[in-house]
N, C-alpha and C positions, 0 to 999 in steps of 0.2 A: 590686290583688292581683297577685302575680307569677305568670306562666304558666310559669316555669322548673320542669320536673319534679323536678329535684334538690331545690330549696327546698321544693316541695310535699311531697315524700316525707319530708324530714327533719323537717317540722313535724307529721307524723302519728305516732301511736303504733303499735307493732307489731300490735296488735289491728286497728286500722283498715286497716293494710296487708294483713293476712290477709283481711279482709272484701273489700277491693278485688280481691285476687287471685282469691278465690272468684267474685266477680261476673264478672270477666274470663273465667274458665273457663266459667261458665254461658253467657255470651253466645257464646263460641267454639263450644260444643256446639250451641247453637241455630242458628248459622250453617251448620253442616254439614248436607248433605242427608240425609234420613232413610234413603235407600237405603244410603248409606255406613255408617251405624250398624248397619243390619241385616246388611250384609256382615260387619262386624266380629264381630257376635254369632255368625253362622254359622261364621266362621273359628275363633273361640275354642272353640265347642262341638265342632266336628269334630276339633280338636286334642286336646281332653280325652277324647274317646271312645276306648275301648280298641279295638285291632285285632280284627276278628272271627276 
């Protein structure tokens, strides 16, 4: 089997590619520390809150 990423990509269907991208996204989110994600949530909620 070829390990060339270009040939591997060309042999896959678009559905497979989308699935692979989703998996990559999932793993990337898992790798991020949880504190980071909580900070993001706090930031987004504080931005959407109206000024008192």
